[in-house]
N, C-alpha and C positions, 0 to 999 in steps of 0.2 A: 432463488433469489437476486438478482444484480441490481444493485443501482448506480447511480454515478450523480455526486454531488460538486458543484463548482460557485462562483462566489456569486450565482443568479438565483441560486437554491438548486433543489432535482431535477435533473436533464433528460434524465432518463429511468426507468424500470422496468426487468425483465429478464429473463431469462439469461445463461450464459450466450446460447449460441444468438437470440436477440442481439444482444450486447453485441459481440463480434460481427454481426451485420451492418449494425448503426454505426458504432466503433471500432473501427479493426486493428487489431491490436498493435498498438505503436510505443514503444517505451515512453513514461510518461515527462511530460518536457514542464518547465516550473511556468509559472501563469505571469512572472512578470521576472523574469533574467538580468543581473546584471552585467548592463556592457560601456563600454568606456564611451566619454564625450562624443555626441557623434555618431556612431553608430546604431545601425539597427540590427534587432534580432533576427536572425535566422530559427527555419524549423526545420530542424536535423531528422530524418526518418532510418533509423539504423537498421542491418540486417536481424536475421533471425536471432532471437538468444541463444545464447551457446546451451547445447542439448538439447534443443529441440527434435535435431536429426535424429538425437541417440531415444529419443522417447517414441519418434514414429515407428523406429524399427524397432523397439519392444513392444511394441500396440502388435507390429505384425509377426511377431514370433509366439505371441500367445493363441494356446489353444482354446479351441472355442468352448470346449467343457470345463476349462478351469473358472473353478467357482468363485465368483466376487466374495471380498472381504467383507467384514460387518459397514454396515451404514453408520457413519460417526456424522452428524451434526456440528456445523462451528458453536453452537451453545456449549458440547461439552467438551472441548478443546480450549475454547478463549480465554486468552489472560483480562485479567479484571483486577481489582478498580485498570482505569485505564487513566496515564495521564495526559493532561488534557494541552495545549497551546491556544491564545487568542493570537488572533491576527494579529492585533496591535501592539504584541510583545515584541520587545527589541531584540535584536538578533545575539546579544550578549547574555541576556537573562534565557532566552529560548534553548542555548547552549549549554548556563549552567546548569539549568533542570535537568538535560538530559545525561550529562554526565553525574549528576547528584542520586537521580534515578535506576544510574545505570542501563537505559535505554539507547538506542539505536535511530527511532523516530515515533513520531505521534501525531496524531489527529489535532488539527487546526478548526477553531470555531470561528463564528461569527458573535455579534451582540446577543444573536438570538440565541445562542449556544446550536447554532445549525452548523453540520460540516460544510467546510467549505473547499479543505485543500488536506494534507500532510506536509511535513516537514520533517528531516533527518539529517544526521549532521552532513554530511556532502555537501548538501544545499546550503548549510547555514555557513561551513566551510570558507563559502563563496563572499563571504561579508564579514569576517574576521580574522585574525590574525594569533595563534593559540602560542604555547610557551609550555608543553605535559598540560596540565590542566588547566592552564590559568592563561585566558583574555588578553592579551597584550595590545592591540589596537582592534576596533571594528569601526565597520562605515556607519552613519544611522541610517540603518536599514533596519525594516521592521518584518517580521514573521510573514508579510502579507505580499512582502516585496521578493520572495525566496520560495518560497513553498511552491509544492506540485499544487495544479489545480485547472480540470475536474479530478477528482477522486473516486476512485472503484469502491463500493462499500457492497456489503451482504449481509440481508437477513440472517437469523440466529438458525433457521432451521434447514440452510444452505447445505449441502453434502459438502464436507473437506475434499473430496476428490476433485469436486467441479471447482471449490475455491483456490485448490494447489494448480488447476489447470489454468484459471487465471492470471496466477502470479509466474508461471511459467512463461504464457504466451505473451506476457504484457511487462516483463520485468520485475512483476513488485515483491519488495520484501516484506511488506505487512497488508491485510484487507479490514479494514475495522468494520464492524460488526453493528447495526443500529436495529433498534426496536421497533415495535409499528409505528410508535410518534416519533420515528426518523432522530431520538436521541443515542448516545451511544452507550451498546450493552456492553463491549468488550472491544479485543483486538485478537486477530488471527496473523501470527507472524510465522516465518518458512522453517522457525524453530518449534511452534505448537505443531505445525504438520510433522516433522518429523519427528519429534517424541510421541503422538501417534503413532507414526506407522514401527515404530522401535517398541511399544509397552503392548500396541495390541493386536501381534499379528493373526492372521496374512490379511492384511490390509493393502489392496492389487489396485493402484492412486489411478493409474493409467489405464483402465479397462472401459 
């Protein structure tokens, strides 16, 4: 089960197939990108993510009698506790927190602790200038100004094959996992998926 959360709250809940019908796979974009004075922000629709054709070719070569790997749910491999950021956090503080925790992205919450976006190093670097681990200069921006929103999330019982498919098709590096109340329960990154493949073979991700 997948959900999509934005600044207005939950905007979708359903299967991966329904998600792809309603929100076709397109690389996530920033809710509010930073533009130069007087410029309008355009929306770029990228080509299919790298490796997409290779996955289709792999699927076509799989024999029908191939036994599926064991069913693995998000709750079994997700990382927790989860480092989160508030939408009003300054970009410099957000950068330092990611560096201190040695992570590359974090979910963003609003005042009601509801998921409203994701922010990573790439987004933060649009608003700060760094030298190694030190922030030299930064625009007076907040996380809400550079975060990616809306954001795709999943339930703890979601098959990680489907999470991997969503990551591949949408160019996601991580998917937040929400409990039945809509609170952050964990996060599944590409590293978590690869670790599951490595430690629990045979796991046929693309069947």
